[in-house]
C-alpha positions in Angstrom: -25.6 28.0 19.0 -25.5 26.9 15.4 -24.9 23.2 14.7 -21.9 22.4 12.6 -22.8 20.4 9.5 -20.0 18.6 7.7 -19.7 19.7 4.1 -20.0 17.0 1.4 -16.6 15.9 0.1 -16.0 17.0 -3.6 -15.6 14.1 -5.9 -12.0 13.4 -6.7 -11.0 13.8 -10.4 -7.9 11.9 -11.4 -5.5 13.9 -13.6 -2.7 11.6 -14.9 0.5 13.3 -15.8 1.4 12.2 -19.3 4.8 10.5 -19.6 5.8 10.7 -15.9 6.7 7.0 -15.8 7.8 6.7 -19.4 10.6 4.1 -19.7 10.1 2.9 -16.1 9.5 -0.6 -14.8 7.2 -0.5 -11.8 6.0 -3.5 -9.6 2.7 -3.0 -7.9 1.5 -5.7 -5.5 -2.2 -6.1 -4.7 -2.9 -4.8 -8.2 -6.1 -6.7 -8.6 -8.3 -4.5 -6.5 -8.5 -1.4 -4.3 -5.5 0.9 -3.8 -3.2 -1.5 -5.8 -5.5 -1.5 -8.8 -5.8 2.3 -8.7 -2.1 2.7 -8.5 -1.3 0.2 -11.3 -3.8 2.1 -13.5 -2.4 5.5 -12.7 1.2 4.5 -13.4 0.3 2.7 -16.6 -1.7 5.7 -17.8 1.4 7.8 -17.1 3.6 5.6 -19.3 5.0 3.0 -17.0 5.5 -0.7 -17.7 3.6 -2.2 -14.8 4.2 -5.6 -13.4 0.9 -6.2 -11.7 0.9 -8.8 -9.0 -2.0 -10.3 -7.0 -2.9 -13.5 -5.3 -6.2 -13.6 -7.3 -5.6 -14.4 -10.9 -9.1 -13.7 -12.0 -8.7 -10.1 -10.9 -5.6 -9.7 -13.0 -7.4 -11.2 -16.0 -10.1 -8.6 -15.6 -7.5 -5.8 -15.3 -5.9 -6.8 -18.6 -9.2 -7.5 -20.4 -10.5 -4.1 -19.5 -7.3 -2.2 -20.3 -5.7 -4.0 -23.3 -3.9 -0.9 -24.4 -2.0 -0.4 -21.1 0.4 -3.3 -21.5 0.2 -4.8 -18.0 2.5 -7.7 -17.2 0.6 -9.8 -14.7 1.8 -12.3 -12.2 -0.4 -14.3 -9.9 1.3 -15.0 -6.7 1.5 -14.8 -2.9 4.0 -12.3 -1.7 4.5 -14.3 1.5 6.0 -17.1 -0.6 9.6 -16.6 -1.7 9.2 -18.5 -5.0 6.3 -16.3 -6.0 8.3 -13.2 -5.0 11.1 -14.4 -7.3 8.6 -14.8 -10.2 7.1 -11.4 -9.7 10.6 -9.7 -9.8 11.7 -11.8 -12.7 8.8 -10.5 -14.7 10.4 -7.0 -14.5 13.2 -8.5 -16.7 16.2 -7.3 -14.7 15.2 -3.7 -13.9 12.9 -2.4 -11.2 12.7 1.4 -11.1 10.0 1.5 -8.5 8.1 -0.9 -6.1 4.7 -0.2 -4.6 4.2 -2.6 -1.7 0.4 -2.4 -1.5 -0.8 -6.0 -0.9 -2.1 -6.5 2.6 -4.6 -8.3 4.8 -6.7 -7.1 7.8 -7.2 -8.8 11.2 -10.5 -9.2 13.0 -10.0 -6.3 15.5 -9.0 -8.7 18.3 -6.9 -7.2 21.1 -3.8 -9.0 22.2 -5.7 -11.0 24.9 -7.9 -12.5 22.3 -5.9 -12.7 19.1 -5.4 -16.2 17.7 -2.1 -17.6 16.4 -3.7 -18.1 13.0 -4.7 -14.5 12.6 -1.4 -13.2 14.0 0.7 -15.4 11.7 -1.4 -14.6 8.6 -1.3 -10.9 9.1 2.4 -10.8 9.7 3.1 -13.3 6.9 1.6 -10.9 4.3 1.9 -7.4 5.8 5.5 -7.8 7.1 7.2 -10.9 5.7 5.7 -10.3 2.2 6.6 -6.7 2.1 10.2 -7.4 3.4 10.7 -10.2 0.8 9.5 -8.0 -2.1 11.8 -5.2 -0.9 14.7 -7.5 -0.3 14.3 -8.9 -3.9 14.4 -5.5 -5.7 17.2 -3.8 -3.7 20.0 -5.5 -5.6 18.5 -4.4 -8.9 18.2 -0.9 -7.6 21.7 -0.9 -6.3 23.0 -2.0 -9.7 21.0 0.8 -11.4 22.1 3.4 -8.9 18.6 4.5 -8.1 15.1 3.4 -7.1 12.0 4.3 -5.3 9.8 2.3 -2.9 6.5 3.1 -1.4 5.0 0.9 1.4 1.4 1.0 2.5 1.2 1.3 6.2 -2.0 2.6 7.9 -3.3 4.9 10.5 -2.9 1.8 12.6 0.8 2.2 12.1 0.6 5.5 13.9 -2.0 5.0 16.6 -3.4 2.1 18.7 -7.1 2.8 18.2 -7.7 1.8 14.6 -7.6 -2.0 14.4 -6.7 -5.2 16.3 -3.3 -6.1 17.8 -2.1 -8.1 14.8 -2.8 -5.4 12.2 -1.6 -2.6 14.4 1.7 -4.3 15.2 2.2 -5.3 11.5 1.7 -1.7 10.3 4.0 -0.3 13.0 6.6 -2.8 11.6 6.0 -1.4 8.1 6.8 2.1 9.4 10.0 0.7 11.0 11.1 -1.1 7.8 10.4 2.1 5.8 12.5 4.3 8.0 15.4 1.8 8.2 15.4 1.2 4.4 15.3 5.0 3.7 18.3 5.5 6.0 20.4 2.6 4.9 20.1 3.1 1.2 19.9 6.9 0.9 23.6 7.1 -0.2 22.7 4.7 -3.1 19.9 7.1 -4.3 17.2 4.7 -3.2 14.2 6.4 -1.6 11.7 4.6 0.6 8.5 6.2 2.0 5.2 5.0 3.5 1.6 6.1 3.0 -0.8 5.7 5.9 -4.4 5.4 4.7 -7.4 5.8 6.9 -10.7 4.4 5.6 -10.5 3.5 1.9 -13.1 1.8 -0.3 -11.4 -1.5 -0.8 -12.1 -5.2 -0.3 -9.6 -5.6 2.7 -12.3 -5.1 5.3 -12.4 -7.1 8.5 -15.2 -8.0 10.8 -15.3 -7.4 14.6 -14.6 -10.7 16.3 -14.2 -9.1 19.7 -16.8 -7.5 21.9 -14.1 -5.6 23.7 -12.9 -4.1 20.4 -16.4 -3.3 19.4 -17.1 -1.5 22.7 -13.8 0.4 22.6 -13.4 1.2 18.9 -17.0 1.4 17.7 -18.0 4.7 19.4 -14.6 6.3 18.6 -14.9 5.4 14.9 -18.4 6.9 14.7 -17.1 10.2 16.0 -13.5 10.4 14.7 -13.2 8.6 11.4 -13.5 10.9 8.4 -15.4 9.9 5.2 -14.2 6.9 3.3 -11.7 7.8 0.6 -11.6 6.4 -2.9 -8.5 4.3 -4.0 -7.6 6.8 -6.7 -7.0 9.4 -4.0 -4.3 7.2 -2.5 -2.9 6.3 -5.9 -2.3 10.0 -6.5 0.0 10.2 -3.5 1.7 6.9 -4.1 2.5 7.7 -7.7 3.9 11.1 -6.7 6.2 9.4 -4.1 7.3 6.8 -6.6 8.0 9.4 -9.3 10.9 11.8 -9.9 8.6 14.6 -8.7 9.6 13.8 -5.1 13.4 13.7 -5.2 13.9 15.1 -1.7 11.3 12.9 0.0 12.8 10.0 1.8 11.8 8.2 5.0 8.5 10.1 5.2 5.6 8.5 6.9 2.6 10.3 5.3 -0.9 10.0 6.6 -3.6 10.1 3.9 -6.5 9.8 6.3 -8.8 12.8 5.9 -7.6 14.2 9.2 -8.1 11.0 11.3 -4.7 11.3 13.0 -5.2 15.0 13.5 -8.1 14.5 15.9 
């Protein structure tokens, strides 16, 4: 019997589509690093005016310094704070064509019997409250414009129970619910809302195992099931497609981008 050897993954080569976001105002949260950074870069390279938001101002300064020709509008802020949300949306100057809700935080893989109030509240404050507040803030502008697109970042943890701790898993299931409800409610107003569910991605959102139970249950499974780690640019390709006019008939979709993790 021959032993199966997994083939090396080919390196992803980004191919921006010139002008796809020309004339569009796009808000990207979590734009200072990881998937948010890759998405902000992709949309700006495709002609969009990107309002790049992140809690870490130094990351935004680096984004602008390294890409002075892309015209980023940056806002340092915490999306779980309503005043900061208002400042982010105000930077779009009255029109938001698209919103990429990418900012998020991880838990410490604690199951419900071990999770602390602090972890639960922090994860929900950012992953659910923040996402809801950003979406709530842009909906009136999209209604006035008669159109709009929203992409939420969920996770494989929004689809299965064996990918994270209770707090993160519950928060990402909530993101899936928000996405579907938003898609249904605003479809007649030509506002589309979809979610992308990443698996492992090379970002700085990692969390440590603070639970022996989680390590015993999830550790062996992740060694066998989890596909290779993806690069943020691979996720940005799907996110930008869903935000663009190239996906006019895609609404309420919950799309895994996990290398086959949820297929196993």
